C-alpha positions as CSV (number, residue, x, y, z in Angstrom):
1,M,53.1,37.8,54.9
2,S,50.7,35.0,55.9
3,D,47.8,37.1,54.6
4,L,49.3,36.8,51.1
5,L,49.0,33.0,51.1
6,P,45.5,33.2,49.5
7,V,47.1,35.0,46.6
8,L,49.5,32.1,46.0
9,R,46.6,29.6,46.3
10,V,44.7,31.4,43.5
11,L,47.9,31.6,41.5
12,G,48.1,27.9,41.7
13,A,44.6,27.5,40.4
14,L,45.4,29.9,37.5
15,L,48.5,27.9,36.6
16,A,46.5,24.7,36.6
17,M,44.0,26.3,34.2
18,F,46.7,27.7,32.1
19,A,48.2,24.2,31.7
20,L,45.1,23.1,29.9
21,T,45.7,25.7,27.1
22,L,48.8,23.7,26.1
23,G,46.3,21.2,24.6
24,V,46.1,23.6,21.6
25,P,49.7,23.1,20.4
26,L,49.6,19.5,21.5
27,G,46.5,18.9,19.3
28,A,48.2,20.8,16.4
29,S,51.2,18.6,16.7
30,L,49.2,15.5,16.6
31,W,47.1,16.7,13.6
32,A,50.3,17.7,11.7
33,E,51.9,14.4,12.7
34,E,55.1,16.1,13.8
35,G,56.0,13.6,16.5
36,L,56.5,16.4,19.1
37,W,53.4,15.8,21.3
38,H,55.6,14.3,24.0
39,E,57.3,17.7,24.6
40,Y,53.9,19.5,24.9
41,A,52.6,16.7,27.2
42,L,55.7,17.1,29.5
43,A,55.3,20.9,29.5
44,M,51.6,20.5,30.4
45,C,52.3,18.1,33.2
46,L,55.0,20.3,34.7
47,T,52.7,23.4,34.6
48,L,49.6,21.4,35.9
49,G,51.7,19.8,38.6
50,S,53.1,23.1,39.8
51,G,49.7,24.7,39.9
52,V,47.9,21.8,41.6
53,L,50.8,21.5,44.2
54,L,50.5,25.2,45.0
55,W,46.7,25.2,45.1
56,W,46.4,22.0,47.2
57,G,49.2,22.9,49.6
58,L,47.5,26.2,50.5
59,R,43.9,24.9,50.4
60,E,43.2,26.1,54.0
61,H,43.8,29.7,53.0
62,R,40.4,30.7,51.5
63,D,40.3,34.3,52.6
64,E,38.6,36.7,50.2
65,L,41.0,38.7,48.1
66,L,41.4,42.4,49.1
67,P,42.3,45.1,46.5
68,R,46.0,44.9,47.2
69,H,45.8,41.1,46.8
70,G,44.4,41.6,43.4
71,V,47.2,43.9,42.4
72,L,49.8,41.4,43.6
73,L,48.1,38.5,41.9
74,V,47.9,40.2,38.6
75,S,51.6,41.1,38.7
76,L,52.6,37.6,39.7
77,V,50.5,36.0,37.0
78,W,52.1,38.2,34.2
79,A,55.5,37.5,35.6
80,V,55.2,33.7,36.3
81,T,52.9,32.5,33.5
82,P,55.5,33.3,30.8
83,F,57.9,31.0,32.5
84,F,55.6,28.1,32.0
85,A,54.6,29.4,28.5
86,A,58.3,29.3,27.6
87,L,58.6,25.6,28.4
88,P,57.1,24.3,25.2
89,L,59.4,26.6,23.2
90,L,62.5,25.3,25.1
91,L,61.5,21.6,24.8
92,V,60.2,21.6,21.2
93,L,62.8,23.8,19.6
94,D,65.6,21.8,21.3
95,A,64.0,18.6,19.9
96,V,64.0,19.9,16.3
97,G,67.6,21.1,16.5
98,R,67.0,24.8,17.1
99,P,67.8,25.2,20.8
100,L,66.7,28.5,22.4
101,S,68.2,30.1,25.5
102,F,66.0,30.8,28.5
103,T,66.2,34.5,28.0
104,H,65.0,34.2,24.4
105,A,62.2,31.8,25.3
106,Y,61.0,33.9,28.2
107,F,61.1,37.0,26.0
108,E,59.1,35.2,23.3
109,A,56.5,34.1,25.8
110,V,56.1,37.5,27.4
111,S,55.9,39.0,23.9
112,G,53.1,36.6,23.0
113,L,51.1,36.9,26.3
114,T,51.3,40.7,26.4
115,T,50.3,40.8,22.7
116,T,53.4,42.8,21.9
117,G,54.4,40.8,18.8
118,S,58.2,41.2,19.2
119,T,60.2,38.0,18.3
120,V,63.7,36.7,18.5
121,L,63.0,33.8,16.2
122,S,63.8,33.7,12.5
123,Q,63.0,31.3,9.7
124,L,59.5,31.2,11.0
125,D,58.1,29.4,7.9
126,G,60.3,26.4,8.7
127,L,59.1,26.1,12.3
128,P,56.8,23.2,13.2
129,L,53.1,24.2,12.9
130,S,52.5,23.5,16.6
131,V,55.2,26.1,17.6
132,N,53.7,28.8,15.4
133,M,50.3,27.8,16.7
134,W,51.4,28.2,20.3
135,R,53.1,31.6,19.6
136,T,50.0,33.0,18.0
137,F,47.6,31.4,20.5
138,M,49.4,33.0,23.4
139,Q,48.5,36.4,21.9
140,W,44.8,35.4,21.7
141,L,44.9,34.4,25.4
142,G,46.5,37.6,26.5
143,G,44.4,39.8,24.2
144,M,41.3,39.9,26.4
145,G,43.3,38.9,29.4
146,I,44.0,35.6,31.0
147,L,42.7,37.0,34.2
148,I,39.4,38.3,32.9
149,L,38.8,34.7,31.7
150,A,39.7,33.5,35.1
151,V,37.2,35.8,36.7
152,A,34.5,33.9,34.9
153,I,35.9,30.5,36.2
154,L,37.2,31.2,39.7
155,P,33.8,31.3,41.4
156,V,33.4,27.7,40.4
157,L,36.4,27.0,42.6
158,G,35.0,29.1,45.4
159,M,37.2,32.1,44.8
160,G,36.0,35.7,44.2
161,G,37.0,37.5,41.1
162,A,36.0,41.2,41.6
163,Q,39.4,42.3,42.9
164,L,41.1,40.4,40.1
165,F,38.9,42.1,37.4
166,K,39.6,45.6,38.9
167,A,43.3,45.0,39.0
168,E,43.4,43.6,35.5
169,A,41.1,46.0,33.7
170,A,42.5,49.1,31.9
171,G,42.4,52.4,33.7
172,P,39.0,54.1,33.8
173,V,37.2,50.9,32.7
174,K,37.9,49.0,35.9
175,D,35.1,50.7,37.8
176,T,32.5,50.2,35.1
177,K,29.9,47.5,36.0
178,L,28.2,46.2,32.8
179,T,26.3,43.6,34.8
180,P,25.5,43.2,38.5
181,R,28.1,40.5,38.8
182,M,31.7,40.7,37.7
183,T,31.5,37.0,36.6
184,E,28.8,37.8,34.1
185,T,30.7,40.8,32.8
186,A,33.8,38.7,32.2
187,K,31.8,36.0,30.4
188,G,30.1,38.7,28.3
189,L,33.4,40.3,27.2
190,W,34.9,36.9,26.4
191,G,31.7,36.0,24.5
192,V,32.1,39.0,22.3
193,Y,35.8,38.3,21.8
194,V,35.1,34.7,20.7
195,V,32.4,35.9,18.2
196,F,34.9,38.4,16.8
197,S,37.5,35.6,16.6
198,L,35.2,33.2,14.7
199,A,34.2,35.9,12.3
200,C,37.8,36.9,11.6
201,A,39.0,33.3,11.1
202,L,36.2,32.6,8.6
203,A,36.8,35.9,6.8
204,F,40.5,35.1,6.4
205,W,39.7,31.6,5.2
206,A,37.1,32.9,2.7
207,G,39.7,35.4,1.5
208,G,42.2,32.7,0.5
209,M,44.2,31.7,3.5
210,T,44.7,28.1,4.4
211,P,42.7,27.0,7.5
212,E,45.9,27.0,9.6
213,D,47.0,30.4,8.5
214,A,43.4,31.7,9.0
215,V,43.4,30.5,12.6
216,M,46.9,31.8,13.4
217,H,46.4,35.2,11.8
218,M,43.0,35.5,13.6
219,F,44.8,34.9,16.9
220,A,47.2,37.7,16.0
221,T,44.6,40.1,14.6
222,V,41.8,40.2,17.1
223,S,44.3,40.3,20.0
224,L,46.2,43.2,18.2
225,G,49.3,41.1,18.8
226,G,50.8,40.8,15.3
227,L,53.0,37.7,15.7
228,S,53.0,35.9,12.4
229,P,54.0,32.4,11.4
230,H,55.8,33.9,8.3
231,D,59.1,35.8,8.1
232,A,57.4,38.2,5.6
233,S,54.6,38.9,8.1
234,F,51.4,39.8,6.4
235,G,53.3,40.6,3.2
236,Y,53.5,36.8,2.7
237,F,50.1,36.8,1.2
238,A,50.4,39.9,-1.1
239,S,46.6,40.2,-1.1
240,P,44.7,43.5,-1.0
241,L,41.6,41.6,0.0
242,L,43.2,39.9,3.0
243,E,44.8,43.2,4.0
244,G,41.3,44.8,3.9
245,I,39.8,42.1,6.0
246,C,42.7,42.5,8.5
247,L,42.2,46.2,8.5
248,V,38.5,46.0,9.4
249,F,39.1,43.6,12.3
250,M,42.1,45.6,13.6
251,L,39.9,48.7,13.7
252,A,37.1,46.8,15.4
253,A,39.4,45.3,18.0
254,S,40.9,48.8,18.8
255,C,37.5,49.8,20.2
256,N,36.2,49.1,23.7
257,F,34.7,45.6,23.7
258,A,32.3,46.7,26.5
259,L,30.5,48.8,23.8
260,Y,29.8,45.7,21.7
261,F,28.7,43.9,24.8
262,V,26.2,46.6,25.8
263,A,25.0,47.1,22.2
264,V,24.2,43.4,21.8
265,R,22.9,42.8,25.3
266,K,20.7,45.8,25.6
267,G,20.3,46.9,22.0
268,H,21.9,50.3,22.7
269,W,23.5,50.7,19.3
270,R,23.1,54.5,19.4
271,S,25.2,54.7,22.5
272,F,27.9,52.8,20.7
273,W,28.2,55.4,17.9
274,R,27.9,58.3,20.4
275,D,30.9,57.1,22.5
276,E,33.4,59.8,22.4
277,E,36.5,57.6,22.9
278,M,35.4,55.3,20.1
279,R,35.0,58.2,17.7
280,A,38.3,59.6,18.7
281,T,40.0,56.2,18.3
282,L,38.6,55.5,14.8
283,G,39.2,59.1,13.8
284,A,42.8,59.1,14.8
285,L,43.5,55.7,13.1
286,I,41.7,56.6,9.8
287,G,42.9,60.2,9.8
288,G,46.5,59.1,10.5
289,G,46.3,56.5,7.7
290,L,45.1,59.1,5.2
291,L,47.8,61.5,6.3
292,V,50.6,59.0,5.7
293,A,49.0,57.9,2.4
294,L,49.0,61.5,1.3
295,L,52.7,61.9,2.4
296,L,53.7,58.7,0.5
297,W,51.9,60.0,-2.7
298,A,53.3,63.6,-2.3
299,K,56.9,62.2,-1.9
300,G,56.5,60.0,-4.9
301,T,56.9,56.8,-2.9
302,Y,53.8,55.2,-4.4
303,E,51.0,55.9,-6.9
304,P,47.8,57.2,-5.2
305,L,45.9,53.9,-4.8
306,Q,49.0,52.0,-3.6
307,A,49.8,54.9,-1.2
308,L,46.3,54.6,0.2
309,R,46.6,50.8,0.6
310,M,50.1,51.0,2.2
311,G,49.4,54.0,4.4
312,L,46.1,52.9,5.8
313,F,47.2,49.3,6.5
314,H,50.5,50.1,8.2
315,V,49.2,53.1,10.2
316,V,46.3,51.0,11.6
317,S,48.6,48.0,12.1
318,V,51.3,49.9,14.1
319,A,49.0,52.4,15.8
320,T,46.7,49.7,17.1
321,T,49.8,48.0,18.5
322,T,49.3,45.0,16.1
323,G,52.6,45.3,14.2
324,F,51.8,43.4,11.0
325,A,53.8,44.7,8.0
326,T,53.8,44.1,4.2
327,T,56.9,46.1,3.5
328,D,59.9,47.7,5.2
329,Y,58.3,51.1,6.1
330,L,61.6,52.4,7.5
331,A,62.4,53.2,3.9
332,W,59.5,55.6,3.8
333,P,59.9,59.4,4.6
334,V,61.0,59.5,8.2
335,L,57.8,61.2,9.4
336,A,55.7,58.1,8.6
337,P,57.4,55.5,10.9
338,V,57.9,58.0,13.7
339,L,54.3,59.1,13.6
340,M,53.1,55.5,13.6
341,L,55.2,54.5,16.6
342,L,54.0,57.6,18.5
343,M,50.4,56.8,17.6
344,S,50.8,53.3,19.1
345,G,50.7,54.9,22.5
346,V,47.3,56.5,22.2
347,A,45.2,55.1,19.3
348,T,43.4,52.3,21.1
349,S,40.5,52.5,23.5
350,A,40.4,51.3,27.1
351,G,38.7,47.9,27.2
352,S,40.2,47.0,23.8
353,T,42.9,44.4,23.2
354,G,45.5,47.1,22.4
355,G,48.2,48.5,24.5
356,G,49.6,51.9,25.2
357,I,48.3,54.9,27.2
358,K,44.7,54.5,25.7
359,M,42.7,57.2,24.0
360,V,40.4,57.9,27.0
361,R,43.4,59.1,29.0
362,M,44.5,61.4,26.2
363,L,40.9,62.8,26.0
364,I,40.9,63.5,29.7
365,L,44.3,65.2,29.5
366,F,43.2,67.4,26.6
367,K,40.0,68.4,28.3
368,Q,41.9,69.1,31.6
369,A,44.4,71.3,29.7
370,R,41.5,73.2,28.1
371,R,39.8,73.6,31.4
372,E,42.9,75.1,32.9
373,L,43.3,77.5,30.0
374,T,39.7,78.6,30.6
375,R,40.4,79.1,34.3
376,T,43.3,81.5,33.5
377,V,40.7,83.8,31.8
378,H,37.7,83.0,34.1
379,P,39.1,81.9,37.5
380,R,35.7,81.5,39.0
381,A,34.1,79.6,36.1
382,M,32.5,76.2,37.0
383,Q,33.5,73.9,34.2
384,P,33.0,70.2,34.9
385,L,35.1,67.8,32.8
386,R,32.9,65.6,30.7
387,L,33.4,62.5,28.5
388,G,30.2,62.3,26.5
389,E,27.4,62.6,28.9
390,R,29.4,61.6,32.0
391,V,31.2,63.9,34.3
392,V,34.8,62.9,35.1
393,S,35.6,63.1,38.7
394,D,38.7,65.0,39.9
395,G,40.0,61.7,41.4
396,M,40.0,60.2,37.9
397,V,41.8,63.2,36.5
398,F,44.5,62.9,39.2
399,S,44.8,59.2,38.5
400,V,45.5,60.0,34.8
401,L,48.0,62.6,35.7
402,A,49.8,60.2,38.0
403,F,49.8,57.6,35.3
404,M,51.3,59.9,32.7
405,L,54.0,61.0,35.1
406,V,55.0,57.4,35.9
407,Y,54.7,56.5,32.2
408,G,57.1,59.3,31.2
409,A,59.6,58.4,33.9
410,T,59.4,54.7,32.9
411,V,60.2,55.4,29.2
412,I,63.0,57.8,30.1
413,V,64.7,55.5,32.7
414,L,64.5,52.3,30.5
415,S,65.8,54.3,27.5
416,L,68.7,55.5,29.5
417,V,69.5,52.0,30.7
418,L,69.6,50.8,27.1
419,L,71.8,53.8,26.1
420,L,74.2,52.6,28.9
421,T,74.7,49.4,26.9
422,D,75.9,51.5,23.9
423,L,72.8,50.9,21.8
424,D,72.2,53.8,19.4
425,M,69.7,56.4,20.5
426,V,67.0,55.7,17.9
427,T,67.0,51.9,18.5
428,A,67.1,52.4,22.3
429,F,64.2,54.8,22.5
430,S,62.0,53.0,20.0
431,A,62.7,49.6,21.6
432,V,61.4,51.0,24.9
433,L,58.3,52.7,23.3
434,A,57.5,49.5,21.3
435,S,57.8,47.4,24.4
436,V,55.9,49.7,26.8
437,H,53.2,50.2,24.2
438,C,53.1,46.5,23.5
439,T,53.6,47.3,19.8
440,G,56.5,45.1,18.6
441,P,58.4,46.6,15.7
442,G,60.4,49.8,16.4
443,L,62.9,51.9,14.5
444,G,66.6,51.7,13.8
445,L,67.8,48.1,14.2
446,L,64.3,46.9,15.2
447,G,62.3,47.7,12.0
448,P,59.8,45.3,10.4
449,S,62.5,43.6,8.4
450,S,64.5,42.7,11.5
451,N,63.8,41.2,14.9
452,Y,64.9,41.5,18.5
453,A,67.6,38.8,18.2
454,V,70.0,41.6,17.4
455,L,69.9,42.7,21.1
456,T,72.0,41.3,23.9
457,D,70.5,39.3,26.7
458,F,70.6,42.2,29.1
459,Q,68.9,44.5,26.5
460,L,66.2,41.8,26.0
461,W,65.5,41.7,29.7
462,V,65.1,45.5,29.7
463,C,62.5,45.2,26.9
464,T,60.9,42.3,28.7
465,L,60.4,44.5,31.7
466,G,59.0,47.2,29.5
467,M,56.4,44.8,28.0
468,L,55.3,43.6,31.5
469,L,55.0,47.2,32.7
470,G,53.1,48.1,29.7
471,R,50.7,45.2,30.1
472,L,50.2,45.9,33.8
473,E,49.7,49.6,32.9
474,I,52.7,50.5,35.1
475,L,50.9,51.7,38.2
476,S,49.9,48.2,39.3
477,F,53.5,47.2,39.4
478,M,54.7,50.4,40.9
479,A,52.2,50.0,43.7
480,L,54.2,46.9,44.8
481,L,57.3,49.0,45.4
482,T,55.6,51.3,47.9
483,P,55.9,50.6,51.7
484,A,52.2,51.3,52.1
485,F,51.4,48.2,50.0
486,W,53.1,45.8,52.4
487,R,51.5,47.2,55.5
488,R,48.6,45.2,56.7
């Protein structure tokens, strides 16, 4: 176990860095003159103290991180960081007379950092500005990944970041080197993310939002998180213009940010448009939106233009795992909400801020299925599996197949656990899908007009586990359960 001490040392450094992010809600509290800055200062001191104590206490353990160390560190960060992220919620809400249980606070923090967008809080419009700022800012931090940001900073502290990047990056993206150094890659991805964020906030502000709403909804949009400071979610604004702006940035954030980085850095815009996964992602989102719009018009739910507006916005919102809503779409024909929830598993690209299985894995599965069908007719045919101009190795195919097997087993087991608690079938299954896909709203009791406060504490912990597994892409966590992982 002593070889794992360097992992705890890096964890301490990450917690110390995370403590500094609490300056955002602290500053918002001071600006709004809420008189709650003491609570944020206390939470910051507790987080910073814990991180520094862990880092300084293990300062002698400076060994380079191995691949298995990266997997363990990523899992620890996503499990431990929400504990400290929940501290401001516990302290501030108790100070304003709306005490929150630890289960609810941890669930809210996990939901924010994993960009799921589920919430157990109500009367959001009456919460202090700083609380809503923290809830939405957590999504922004988790969107591109706290750990990818850390990769850009850790070398300053004398800690490598390559294993951390590979453990954190999504699926097939983890072996892609955009620059010779992982640090430069992390900085580049975060640079693109920041530019997108600034553009989104300015667009919302120009579209009629207040500066505070523009910033908070930017946090929730570019991260594809969907937590809103309003009970009516995006319907609070009742603005086709703002919905259109949000739609554009959700579509942009659903694509691989590495494509933007390469296009800007090297001027390879043609390769951006030729990317097969990007085309499939945008095609699925826009095609699904048009299909639902046609369904809403054919069933007489809305007039044509209103059907187009509602269908496109909500399909893109749910399918990109954002979860904004302007109406209770569970009142629509049943195909629409079910289709949107299922699409949330596949309609974002690897390297985007979205959750789910990712489009690249589905493309590999479809191409592998087609290759096997061809082999039944032509057993000796040589048919390499290609994504665009790249040949996909058999190792990558096996990895995707393993992921899908574990993904299916995870959804089934967690759904059965919720069913054991006497939750109805629709709510149980959709809660697990919405959690593992990091989507937020589900079906049944968990539609856009409700929230997760209707669940028991045990049910919330099951959903919390689902969110963490979804953010870790399941295999990283499952690797910790194998005996081989703990052998030196």
